[in-house]
Biotite code that builds the C-alpha atoms (Angstrom):
import biotite.structure as struc

atoms = struc.array([
    struc.Atom([72.736, 57.975, -188.872], chain_id="A", res_id=1, res_name="MET", atom_name="CA", element="C"),
    struc.Atom([70.679, 56.461, -186.268], chain_id="A", res_id=2, res_name="LYS", atom_name="CA", element="C"),
    struc.Atom([67.215, 57.745, -185.779], chain_id="A", res_id=3, res_name="PHE", atom_name="CA", element="C"),
    struc.Atom([66.412, 58.892, -181.766], chain_id="A", res_id=4, res_name="LYS", atom_name="CA", element="C"),
    struc.Atom([62.817, 59.398, -181.331], chain_id="A", res_id=5, res_name="PRO", atom_name="CA", element="C"),
    struc.Atom([62.129, 63.078, -179.940], chain_id="A", res_id=6, res_name="LYS", atom_name="CA", element="C"),
    struc.Atom([59.947, 61.285, -176.844], chain_id="A", res_id=7, res_name="ASP", atom_name="CA", element="C"),
    struc.Atom([60.738, 57.586, -177.156], chain_id="A", res_id=8, res_name="PRO", atom_name="CA", element="C"),
    struc.Atom([58.278, 56.361, -174.715], chain_id="A", res_id=9, res_name="GLY", atom_name="CA", element="C"),
    struc.Atom([55.384, 58.013, -176.177], chain_id="A", res_id=10, res_name="SER", atom_name="CA", element="C"),
    struc.Atom([56.607, 57.456, -179.873], chain_id="A", res_id=11, res_name="ALA", atom_name="CA", element="C"),
    struc.Atom([56.932, 53.531, -179.212], chain_id="A", res_id=12, res_name="ILE", atom_name="CA", element="C"),
    struc.Atom([53.781, 53.327, -177.131], chain_id="A", res_id=13, res_name="THR", atom_name="CA", element="C"),
    struc.Atom([51.862, 54.769, -179.980], chain_id="A", res_id=14, res_name="HIS", atom_name="CA", element="C"),
    struc.Atom([53.363, 53.470, -182.711], chain_id="A", res_id=15, res_name="PHE", atom_name="CA", element="C"),
    struc.Atom([52.302, 50.148, -181.181], chain_id="A", res_id=16, res_name="ILE", atom_name="CA", element="C"),
    struc.Atom([49.246, 51.446, -180.884], chain_id="A", res_id=17, res_name="GLY", atom_name="CA", element="C"),
    struc.Atom([48.832, 52.104, -184.716], chain_id="A", res_id=18, res_name="TRP", atom_name="CA", element="C"),
    struc.Atom([50.308, 48.525, -185.178], chain_id="A", res_id=19, res_name="LEU", atom_name="CA", element="C"),
    struc.Atom([47.174, 47.257, -183.580], chain_id="A", res_id=20, res_name="MET", atom_name="CA", element="C"),
    struc.Atom([44.695, 49.941, -185.223], chain_id="A", res_id=21, res_name="ALA", atom_name="CA", element="C"),
    struc.Atom([46.054, 48.616, -188.630], chain_id="A", res_id=22, res_name="LEU", atom_name="CA", element="C"),
    struc.Atom([45.997, 44.721, -187.424], chain_id="A", res_id=23, res_name="LEU", atom_name="CA", element="C"),
    struc.Atom([42.371, 45.420, -186.034], chain_id="A", res_id=24, res_name="ALA", atom_name="CA", element="C"),
    struc.Atom([40.846, 47.172, -189.070], chain_id="A", res_id=25, res_name="ALA", atom_name="CA", element="C"),
    struc.Atom([41.005, 43.896, -191.512], chain_id="A", res_id=26, res_name="VAL", atom_name="CA", element="C"),
    struc.Atom([38.477, 41.474, -189.166], chain_id="A", res_id=27, res_name="PRO", atom_name="CA", element="C"),
    struc.Atom([36.370, 44.406, -188.229], chain_id="A", res_id=28, res_name="LEU", atom_name="CA", element="C"),
    struc.Atom([35.963, 45.749, -191.706], chain_id="A", res_id=29, res_name="ILE", atom_name="CA", element="C"),
    struc.Atom([35.429, 42.136, -193.051], chain_id="A", res_id=30, res_name="LEU", atom_name="CA", element="C"),
    struc.Atom([32.439, 41.453, -190.207], chain_id="A", res_id=31, res_name="ARG", atom_name="CA", element="C"),
    struc.Atom([30.709, 44.661, -190.909], chain_id="A", res_id=32, res_name="ALA", atom_name="CA", element="C"),
    struc.Atom([30.563, 43.327, -194.735], chain_id="A", res_id=33, res_name="CYS", atom_name="CA", element="C"),
    struc.Atom([28.728, 40.680, -193.587], chain_id="A", res_id=34, res_name="ILE", atom_name="CA", element="C"),
    struc.Atom([25.908, 42.611, -192.134], chain_id="A", res_id=35, res_name="ALA", atom_name="CA", element="C"),
    struc.Atom([23.164, 43.519, -194.923], chain_id="A", res_id=36, res_name="PRO", atom_name="CA", element="C"),
    struc.Atom([22.918, 47.081, -194.292], chain_id="A", res_id=37, res_name="ASP", atom_name="CA", element="C"),
    struc.Atom([25.965, 49.368, -195.483], chain_id="A", res_id=38, res_name="PRO", atom_name="CA", element="C"),
    struc.Atom([25.478, 51.724, -192.191], chain_id="A", res_id=39, res_name="VAL", atom_name="CA", element="C"),
    struc.Atom([27.664, 48.994, -190.562], chain_id="A", res_id=40, res_name="HIS", atom_name="CA", element="C"),
    struc.Atom([30.469, 49.343, -192.975], chain_id="A", res_id=41, res_name="ILE", atom_name="CA", element="C"),
    struc.Atom([30.744, 53.174, -193.245], chain_id="A", res_id=42, res_name="ILE", atom_name="CA", element="C"),
    struc.Atom([30.328, 53.666, -189.688], chain_id="A", res_id=43, res_name="SER", atom_name="CA", element="C"),
    struc.Atom([33.315, 51.395, -188.918], chain_id="A", res_id=44, res_name="LEU", atom_name="CA", element="C"),
    struc.Atom([35.290, 52.205, -191.260], chain_id="A", res_id=45, res_name="THR", atom_name="CA", element="C"),
    struc.Atom([35.471, 55.853, -189.641], chain_id="A", res_id=46, res_name="ILE", atom_name="CA", element="C"),
    struc.Atom([35.837, 54.126, -186.696], chain_id="A", res_id=47, res_name="PHE", atom_name="CA", element="C"),
    struc.Atom([39.185, 52.634, -187.759], chain_id="A", res_id=48, res_name="ILE", atom_name="CA", element="C"),
    struc.Atom([40.120, 55.950, -189.775], chain_id="A", res_id=49, res_name="ILE", atom_name="CA", element="C"),
    struc.Atom([39.803, 57.818, -186.476], chain_id="A", res_id=50, res_name="SER", atom_name="CA", element="C"),
    struc.Atom([41.911, 55.325, -184.734], chain_id="A", res_id=51, res_name="MET", atom_name="CA", element="C"),
    struc.Atom([44.665, 54.785, -187.630], chain_id="A", res_id=52, res_name="LEU", atom_name="CA", element="C"),
    struc.Atom([44.974, 59.268, -187.926], chain_id="A", res_id=53, res_name="LEU", atom_name="CA", element="C"),
    struc.Atom([45.270, 59.406, -184.285], chain_id="A", res_id=54, res_name="LEU", atom_name="CA", element="C"),
    struc.Atom([48.105, 57.142, -183.418], chain_id="A", res_id=55, res_name="TYR", atom_name="CA", element="C"),
    struc.Atom([50.017, 58.175, -186.809], chain_id="A", res_id=56, res_name="SER", atom_name="CA", element="C"),
    struc.Atom([49.145, 61.570, -185.620], chain_id="A", res_id=57, res_name="ALA", atom_name="CA", element="C"),
    struc.Atom([50.901, 61.051, -182.447], chain_id="A", res_id=58, res_name="SER", atom_name="CA", element="C"),
    struc.Atom([53.751, 58.580, -183.722], chain_id="A", res_id=59, res_name="THR", atom_name="CA", element="C"),
    struc.Atom([54.740, 61.581, -185.907], chain_id="A", res_id=60, res_name="LEU", atom_name="CA", element="C"),
    struc.Atom([54.517, 64.408, -183.205], chain_id="A", res_id=61, res_name="TYR", atom_name="CA", element="C"),
    struc.Atom([56.633, 62.274, -180.571], chain_id="A", res_id=62, res_name="HIS", atom_name="CA", element="C"),
    struc.Atom([59.205, 60.687, -183.215], chain_id="A", res_id=63, res_name="SER", atom_name="CA", element="C"),
    struc.Atom([60.449, 63.751, -185.331], chain_id="A", res_id=64, res_name="LEU", atom_name="CA", element="C"),
    struc.Atom([62.037, 66.538, -184.424], chain_id="A", res_id=65, res_name="ASP", atom_name="CA", element="C"),
    struc.Atom([62.687, 68.908, -187.337], chain_id="A", res_id=66, res_name="ILE", atom_name="CA", element="C"),
    struc.Atom([62.503, 72.564, -186.293], chain_id="A", res_id=67, res_name="ASN", atom_name="CA", element="C"),
    struc.Atom([59.989, 74.810, -184.444], chain_id="A", res_id=68, res_name="GLU", atom_name="CA", element="C"),
    struc.Atom([57.619, 75.334, -187.460], chain_id="A", res_id=69, res_name="LYS", atom_name="CA", element="C"),
    struc.Atom([57.145, 71.859, -188.548], chain_id="A", res_id=70, res_name="VAL", atom_name="CA", element="C"),
    struc.Atom([56.854, 70.707, -184.985], chain_id="A", res_id=71, res_name="ASN", atom_name="CA", element="C"),
    struc.Atom([54.131, 73.074, -183.871], chain_id="A", res_id=72, res_name="LYS", atom_name="CA", element="C"),
    struc.Atom([52.279, 71.663, -186.898], chain_id="A", res_id=73, res_name="ARG", atom_name="CA", element="C"),
    struc.Atom([52.693, 68.202, -185.772], chain_id="A", res_id=74, res_name="LEU", atom_name="CA", element="C"),
    struc.Atom([51.519, 68.924, -182.196], chain_id="A", res_id=75, res_name="LYS", atom_name="CA", element="C"),
    struc.Atom([48.490, 70.305, -183.733], chain_id="A", res_id=76, res_name="LYS", atom_name="CA", element="C"),
    struc.Atom([47.900, 67.569, -185.919], chain_id="A", res_id=77, res_name="PHE", atom_name="CA", element="C"),
    struc.Atom([48.115, 65.458, -183.140], chain_id="A", res_id=78, res_name="ASP", atom_name="CA", element="C"),
    struc.Atom([46.100, 66.954, -180.379], chain_id="A", res_id=79, res_name="HIS", atom_name="CA", element="C"),
    struc.Atom([43.330, 67.628, -183.452], chain_id="A", res_id=80, res_name="MET", atom_name="CA", element="C"),
    struc.Atom([42.863, 63.812, -183.760], chain_id="A", res_id=81, res_name="MET", atom_name="CA", element="C"),
    struc.Atom([41.810, 63.097, -180.308], chain_id="A", res_id=82, res_name="ILE", atom_name="CA", element="C"),
    struc.Atom([38.780, 65.073, -181.089], chain_id="A", res_id=83, res_name="SER", atom_name="CA", element="C"),
    struc.Atom([38.842, 63.050, -184.220], chain_id="A", res_id=84, res_name="VAL", atom_name="CA", element="C"),
    struc.Atom([39.014, 59.859, -182.632], chain_id="A", res_id=85, res_name="LEU", atom_name="CA", element="C"),
    struc.Atom([36.378, 60.418, -179.604], chain_id="A", res_id=86, res_name="ILE", atom_name="CA", element="C"),
    struc.Atom([33.666, 61.399, -182.804], chain_id="A", res_id=87, res_name="ALA", atom_name="CA", element="C"),
    struc.Atom([34.685, 58.538, -184.546], chain_id="A", res_id=88, res_name="GLY", atom_name="CA", element="C"),
    struc.Atom([34.091, 56.268, -181.905], chain_id="A", res_id=89, res_name="THR", atom_name="CA", element="C"),
    struc.Atom([30.684, 57.916, -181.371], chain_id="A", res_id=90, res_name="TYR", atom_name="CA", element="C"),
    struc.Atom([29.883, 57.401, -185.012], chain_id="A", res_id=91, res_name="THR", atom_name="CA", element="C"),
    struc.Atom([28.734, 53.519, -184.621], chain_id="A", res_id=92, res_name="PRO", atom_name="CA", element="C"),
    struc.Atom([27.399, 53.834, -181.454], chain_id="A", res_id=93, res_name="VAL", atom_name="CA", element="C"),
    struc.Atom([24.955, 56.519, -182.616], chain_id="A", res_id=94, res_name="CYS", atom_name="CA", element="C"),
    struc.Atom([24.194, 55.157, -186.110], chain_id="A", res_id=95, res_name="LEU", atom_name="CA", element="C"),
    struc.Atom([23.886, 51.393, -184.734], chain_id="A", res_id=96, res_name="ILE", atom_name="CA", element="C"),
    struc.Atom([22.947, 51.263, -181.443], chain_id="A", res_id=97, res_name="ALA", atom_name="CA", element="C"),
    struc.Atom([21.355, 54.736, -180.843], chain_id="A", res_id=98, res_name="ILE", atom_name="CA", element="C"),
    struc.Atom([20.055, 55.270, -183.754], chain_id="A", res_id=99, res_name="ARG", atom_name="CA", element="C"),
    struc.Atom([16.928, 57.391, -185.192], chain_id="A", res_id=100, res_name="GLY", atom_name="CA", element="C"),
    struc.Atom([16.729, 60.971, -184.368], chain_id="A", res_id=101, res_name="THR", atom_name="CA", element="C"),
    struc.Atom([18.067, 60.545, -180.927], chain_id="A", res_id=102, res_name="LEU", atom_name="CA", element="C"),
    struc.Atom([21.221, 58.852, -182.592], chain_id="A", res_id=103, res_name="GLY", atom_name="CA", element="C"),
    struc.Atom([21.208, 61.247, -185.486], chain_id="A", res_id=104, res_name="TYR", atom_name="CA", element="C"),
    struc.Atom([20.988, 64.265, -183.062], chain_id="A", res_id=105, res_name="THR", atom_name="CA", element="C"),
    struc.Atom([23.793, 63.056, -180.841], chain_id="A", res_id=106, res_name="LEU", atom_name="CA", element="C"),
    struc.Atom([25.999, 62.400, -183.780], chain_id="A", res_id=107, res_name="LEU", atom_name="CA", element="C"),
    struc.Atom([25.879, 66.017, -184.934], chain_id="A", res_id=108, res_name="ALA", atom_name="CA", element="C"),
    struc.Atom([26.523, 67.417, -181.469], chain_id="A", res_id=109, res_name="ILE", atom_name="CA", element="C"),
    struc.Atom([29.614, 65.086, -180.869], chain_id="A", res_id=110, res_name="VAL", atom_name="CA", element="C"),
    struc.Atom([30.850, 66.017, -184.404], chain_id="A", res_id=111, res_name="TRP", atom_name="CA", element="C"),
    struc.Atom([30.230, 69.680, -183.518], chain_id="A", res_id=112, res_name="GLY", atom_name="CA", element="C"),
    struc.Atom([32.223, 69.344, -180.262], chain_id="A", res_id=113, res_name="ILE", atom_name="CA", element="C"),
    struc.Atom([34.930, 67.627, -182.576], chain_id="A", res_id=114, res_name="ALA", atom_name="CA", element="C"),
    struc.Atom([34.820, 70.676, -185.299], chain_id="A", res_id=115, res_name="ILE", atom_name="CA", element="C"),
    struc.Atom([35.262, 73.003, -182.377], chain_id="A", res_id=116, res_name="PHE", atom_name="CA", element="C"),
    struc.Atom([38.142, 70.936, -180.528], chain_id="A", res_id=117, res_name="GLY", atom_name="CA", element="C"),
    struc.Atom([39.982, 71.423, -183.676], chain_id="A", res_id=118, res_name="ILE", atom_name="CA", element="C"),
    struc.Atom([39.867, 74.744, -184.233], chain_id="A", res_id=119, res_name="LEU", atom_name="CA", element="C"),
    struc.Atom([40.761, 75.079, -180.695], chain_id="A", res_id=120, res_name="LEU", atom_name="CA", element="C"),
    struc.Atom([44.040, 73.454, -181.375], chain_id="A", res_id=121, res_name="LYS", atom_name="CA", element="C"),
    struc.Atom([44.305, 74.842, -184.759], chain_id="A", res_id=122, res_name="ALA", atom_name="CA", element="C"),
    struc.Atom([44.547, 78.528, -183.069], chain_id="A", res_id=123, res_name="PHE", atom_name="CA", element="C"),
    struc.Atom([45.197, 77.948, -179.237], chain_id="A", res_id=124, res_name="TRP", atom_name="CA", element="C"),
    struc.Atom([47.353, 74.929, -179.627], chain_id="A", res_id=125, res_name="ILE", atom_name="CA", element="C"),
    struc.Atom([49.577, 75.768, -175.987], chain_id="A", res_id=126, res_name="ASN", atom_name="CA", element="C"),
    struc.Atom([45.826, 76.087, -174.047], chain_id="A", res_id=127, res_name="CYS", atom_name="CA", element="C"),
    struc.Atom([46.154, 74.789, -170.477], chain_id="A", res_id=128, res_name="PRO", atom_name="CA", element="C"),
    struc.Atom([45.992, 71.137, -170.193], chain_id="A", res_id=129, res_name="LYS", atom_name="CA", element="C"),
    struc.Atom([42.603, 71.136, -167.853], chain_id="A", res_id=130, res_name="TRP", atom_name="CA", element="C"),
    struc.Atom([41.250, 73.027, -170.931], chain_id="A", res_id=131, res_name="VAL", atom_name="CA", element="C"),
    struc.Atom([41.782, 70.241, -173.205], chain_id="A", res_id=132, res_name="SER", atom_name="CA", element="C"),
    struc.Atom([41.265, 67.250, -170.664], chain_id="A", res_id=133, res_name="SER", atom_name="CA", element="C"),
    struc.Atom([37.661, 69.277, -169.922], chain_id="A", res_id=134, res_name="VAL", atom_name="CA", element="C"),
    struc.Atom([36.881, 69.143, -173.566], chain_id="A", res_id=135, res_name="LEU", atom_name="CA", element="C"),
    struc.Atom([37.678, 65.907, -174.330], chain_id="A", res_id=136, res_name="TYR", atom_name="CA", element="C"),
    struc.Atom([36.163, 64.152, -171.179], chain_id="A", res_id=137, res_name="ILE", atom_name="CA", element="C"),
    struc.Atom([33.128, 66.084, -171.846], chain_id="A", res_id=138, res_name="GLY", atom_name="CA", element="C"),
    struc.Atom([32.906, 65.209, -175.334], chain_id="A", res_id=139, res_name="MET", atom_name="CA", element="C"),
    struc.Atom([33.557, 61.192, -174.242], chain_id="A", res_id=140, res_name="GLY", atom_name="CA", element="C"),
    struc.Atom([30.889, 61.488, -171.787], chain_id="A", res_id=141, res_name="TRP", atom_name="CA", element="C"),
    struc.Atom([28.278, 63.260, -174.065], chain_id="A", res_id=142, res_name="THR", atom_name="CA", element="C"),
    struc.Atom([26.518, 59.460, -174.451], chain_id="A", res_id=143, res_name="CYS", atom_name="CA", element="C"),
    struc.Atom([24.713, 60.134, -170.849], chain_id="A", res_id=144, res_name="VAL", atom_name="CA", element="C"),
    struc.Atom([22.293, 62.182, -173.138], chain_id="A", res_id=145, res_name="LEU", atom_name="CA", element="C"),
    struc.Atom([21.401, 58.823, -174.630], chain_id="A", res_id=146, res_name="ALA", atom_name="CA", element="C"),
    struc.Atom([21.791, 56.728, -171.458], chain_id="A", res_id=147, res_name="PHE", atom_name="CA", element="C"),
    struc.Atom([18.481, 55.208, -171.658], chain_id="A", res_id=148, res_name="THR", atom_name="CA", element="C"),
    struc.Atom([18.520, 53.987, -175.558], chain_id="A", res_id=149, res_name="GLN", atom_name="CA", element="C"),
    struc.Atom([22.107, 52.679, -175.130], chain_id="A", res_id=150, res_name="ILE", atom_name="CA", element="C"),
    struc.Atom([21.337, 50.537, -172.205], chain_id="A", res_id=151, res_name="LEU", atom_name="CA", element="C"),
    struc.Atom([18.341, 49.328, -173.704], chain_id="A", res_id=152, res_name="ASN", atom_name="CA", element="C"),
    struc.Atom([20.309, 48.684, -177.282], chain_id="A", res_id=153, res_name="SER", atom_name="CA", element="C"),
    struc.Atom([23.202, 47.090, -175.952], chain_id="A", res_id=154, res_name="LEU", atom_name="CA", element="C"),
    struc.Atom([23.550, 43.723, -174.145], chain_id="A", res_id=155, res_name="SER", atom_name="CA", element="C"),
    struc.Atom([25.223, 43.677, -170.703], chain_id="A", res_id=156, res_name="ARG", atom_name="CA", element="C"),
    struc.Atom([28.742, 42.576, -171.935], chain_id="A", res_id=157, res_name="GLU", atom_name="CA", element="C"),
    struc.Atom([28.648, 45.300, -174.904], chain_id="A", res_id=158, res_name="ALA", atom_name="CA", element="C"),
    struc.Atom([27.634, 48.531, -172.413], chain_id="A", res_id=159, res_name="PHE", atom_name="CA", element="C"),
    struc.Atom([30.346, 47.137, -169.827], chain_id="A", res_id=160, res_name="MET", atom_name="CA", element="C"),
    struc.Atom([32.975, 47.445, -172.850], chain_id="A", res_id=161, res_name="TRP", atom_name="CA", element="C"),
    struc.Atom([31.595, 50.824, -173.940], chain_id="A", res_id=162, res_name="LEU", atom_name="CA", element="C"),
    struc.Atom([31.021, 51.898, -170.091], chain_id="A", res_id=163, res_name="LEU", atom_name="CA", element="C"),
    struc.Atom([35.294, 50.760, -169.628], chain_id="A", res_id=164, res_name="THR", atom_name="CA", element="C"),
    struc.Atom([36.673, 52.178, -172.144], chain_id="A", res_id=165, res_name="GLY", atom_name="CA", element="C"),
    struc.Atom([34.945, 55.455, -171.383], chain_id="A", res_id=166, res_name="GLY", atom_name="CA", element="C"),
    struc.Atom([36.481, 54.916, -167.497], chain_id="A", res_id=167, res_name="ILE", atom_name="CA", element="C"),
    struc.Atom([39.570, 54.309, -168.865], chain_id="A", res_id=168, res_name="ILE", atom_name="CA", element="C"),
    struc.Atom([40.048, 57.262, -171.020], chain_id="A", res_id=169, res_name="TYR", atom_name="CA", element="C"),
    struc.Atom([38.634, 59.437, -168.184], chain_id="A", res_id=170, res_name="THR", atom_name="CA", element="C"),
    struc.Atom([41.289, 58.254, -165.913], chain_id="A", res_id=171, res_name="ILE", atom_name="CA", element="C"),
    struc.Atom([43.895, 58.913, -168.609], chain_id="A", res_id=172, res_name="GLY", atom_name="CA", element="C"),
    struc.Atom([42.870, 62.233, -169.190], chain_id="A", res_id=173, res_name="GLY", atom_name="CA", element="C"),
    struc.Atom([42.813, 63.287, -165.551], chain_id="A", res_id=174, res_name="VAL", atom_name="CA", element="C"),
    struc.Atom([46.938, 61.610, -165.725], chain_id="A", res_id=175, res_name="ILE", atom_name="CA", element="C"),
    struc.Atom([47.358, 63.817, -168.383], chain_id="A", res_id=176, res_name="TYR", atom_name="CA", element="C"),
    struc.Atom([46.075, 67.059, -166.961], chain_id="A", res_id=177, res_name="ALA", atom_name="CA", element="C"),
    struc.Atom([47.224, 66.574, -163.470], chain_id="A", res_id=178, res_name="LEU", atom_name="CA", element="C"),
    struc.Atom([51.105, 65.210, -164.429], chain_id="A", res_id=179, res_name="LYS", atom_name="CA", element="C"),
    struc.Atom([51.825, 64.223, -160.792], chain_id="A", res_id=180, res_name="LEU", atom_name="CA", element="C"),
    struc.Atom([55.416, 63.858, -159.460], chain_id="A", res_id=181, res_name="PRO", atom_name="CA", element="C"),
    struc.Atom([55.253, 60.845, -158.463], chain_id="A", res_id=182, res_name="ILE", atom_name="CA", element="C"),
    struc.Atom([54.539, 59.799, -162.261], chain_id="A", res_id=183, res_name="PHE", atom_name="CA", element="C"),
    struc.Atom([57.542, 62.154, -163.725], chain_id="A", res_id=184, res_name="ASN", atom_name="CA", element="C"),
    struc.Atom([60.284, 61.715, -161.365], chain_id="A", res_id=185, res_name="ASN", atom_name="CA", element="C"),
    struc.Atom([60.946, 57.923, -161.941], chain_id="A", res_id=186, res_name="ARG", atom_name="CA", element="C"),
    struc.Atom([62.153, 57.687, -165.359], chain_id="A", res_id=187, res_name="HIS", atom_name="CA", element="C"),
    struc.Atom([62.944, 60.678, -167.757], chain_id="A", res_id=188, res_name="LYS", atom_name="CA", element="C"),
    struc.Atom([61.404, 58.710, -170.743], chain_id="A", res_id=189, res_name="ASN", atom_name="CA", element="C"),
    struc.Atom([58.327, 57.686, -169.175], chain_id="A", res_id=190, res_name="PHE", atom_name="CA", element="C"),
    struc.Atom([56.551, 59.822, -167.201], chain_id="A", res_id=191, res_name="GLY", atom_name="CA", element="C"),
    struc.Atom([52.786, 60.885, -166.831], chain_id="A", res_id=192, res_name="SER", atom_name="CA", element="C"),
    struc.Atom([52.386, 61.683, -170.909], chain_id="A", res_id=193, res_name="HIS", atom_name="CA", element="C"),
    struc.Atom([53.282, 57.685, -171.350], chain_id="A", res_id=194, res_name="GLU", atom_name="CA", element="C"),
    struc.Atom([50.789, 56.525, -169.167], chain_id="A", res_id=195, res_name="ILE", atom_name="CA", element="C"),
    struc.Atom([48.219, 58.444, -170.489], chain_id="A", res_id=196, res_name="PHE", atom_name="CA", element="C"),
    struc.Atom([48.784, 57.070, -174.031], chain_id="A", res_id=197, res_name="HIS", atom_name="CA", element="C"),
    struc.Atom([48.965, 53.643, -172.262], chain_id="A", res_id=198, res_name="LEU", atom_name="CA", element="C"),
    struc.Atom([44.888, 54.692, -171.276], chain_id="A", res_id=199, res_name="PHE", atom_name="CA", element="C"),
    struc.Atom([44.345, 55.846, -174.459], chain_id="A", res_id=200, res_name="VAL", atom_name="CA", element="C"),
    struc.Atom([45.512, 52.038, -175.813], chain_id="A", res_id=201, res_name="MET", atom_name="CA", element="C"),
    struc.Atom([43.648, 50.344, -173.446], chain_id="A", res_id=202, res_name="ALA", atom_name="CA", element="C"),
    struc.Atom([40.558, 52.290, -174.011], chain_id="A", res_id=203, res_name="GLY", atom_name="CA", element="C"),
    struc.Atom([40.698, 51.689, -178.055], chain_id="A", res_id=204, res_name="SER", atom_name="CA", element="C"),
    struc.Atom([40.825, 48.293, -177.532], chain_id="A", res_id=205, res_name="PHE", atom_name="CA", element="C"),
    struc.Atom([37.798, 48.443, -175.146], chain_id="A", res_id=206, res_name="CYS", atom_name="CA", element="C"),
    struc.Atom([35.469, 50.204, -177.820], chain_id="A", res_id=207, res_name="HIS", atom_name="CA", element="C"),
    struc.Atom([37.309, 47.974, -180.382], chain_id="A", res_id=208, res_name="PHE", atom_name="CA", element="C"),
    struc.Atom([35.922, 44.942, -178.428], chain_id="A", res_id=209, res_name="MET", atom_name="CA", element="C"),
    struc.Atom([32.197, 47.014, -178.524], chain_id="A", res_id=210, res_name="LEU", atom_name="CA", element="C"),
    struc.Atom([32.652, 47.375, -182.229], chain_id="A", res_id=211, res_name="MET", atom_name="CA", element="C"),
    struc.Atom([33.650, 44.028, -183.355], chain_id="A", res_id=212, res_name="TYR", atom_name="CA", element="C"),
    struc.Atom([32.024, 41.571, -181.090], chain_id="A", res_id=213, res_name="LYS", atom_name="CA", element="C"),
    struc.Atom([28.574, 43.499, -180.743], chain_id="A", res_id=214, res_name="PHE", atom_name="CA", element="C"),
    struc.Atom([28.026, 46.342, -183.408], chain_id="A", res_id=215, res_name="LEU", atom_name="CA", element="C"),
    struc.Atom([29.327, 45.213, -186.599], chain_id="A", res_id=216, res_name="ALA", atom_name="CA", element="C"),
    struc.Atom([26.693, 42.459, -186.443], chain_id="A", res_id=217, res_name="VAL", atom_name="CA", element="C"),
    struc.Atom([24.045, 44.454, -184.552], chain_id="A", res_id=218, res_name="MET", atom_name="CA", element="C"),
    struc.Atom([20.842, 44.685, -186.943], chain_id="A", res_id=219, res_name="PRO", atom_name="CA", element="C"),
    struc.Atom([19.585, 47.895, -187.444], chain_id="A", res_id=220, res_name="ILE", atom_name="CA", element="C"),
    struc.Atom([15.579, 48.042, -187.258], chain_id="A", res_id=221, res_name="TYR", atom_name="CA", element="C"),
])
């Protein structure tokens, strides 16, 4: 019997994302191990795990079509992991780049919002797409609360990787929320949701570059 994914475009894109995250994990963790402070390896491991969870959940949900009950659970897992990825990405930024009281405060805020997002999806999985998009985009841009500290801590290139990733995620979130006909009428297996997946992958890549090139070797004073 041949296996046919439930949503081929979505399943394939994020399975590729999972493979990329898995391949990225080894060099990032090895690079973090060089740093004398355990904060690097702990926070960057959290980042990698959050990426793997996101892409695993998405691939499973869009691949499997078992029954209504299982499908709903997989959908919840998929949506919950978006909040986990955002908070997981914030963790190294807060602990390595921002640091101090402000870093810990921002980290607590972001993970608090992530927990709220997880509970929201656990009990209201069919909430309007704009609610999800506002939550994720708002959570993603919470870093403006520490804008000055981030700007002072990161080099220009590092800041651009952070900013570009955020912008890409935001554009993807808007496309996901609007579901414009121009994206959905061209191909039945590749529409706005699959385009959203590509933007997630591109945003993940930008933030991986930030982690690998800069945060993994940034000293903590």
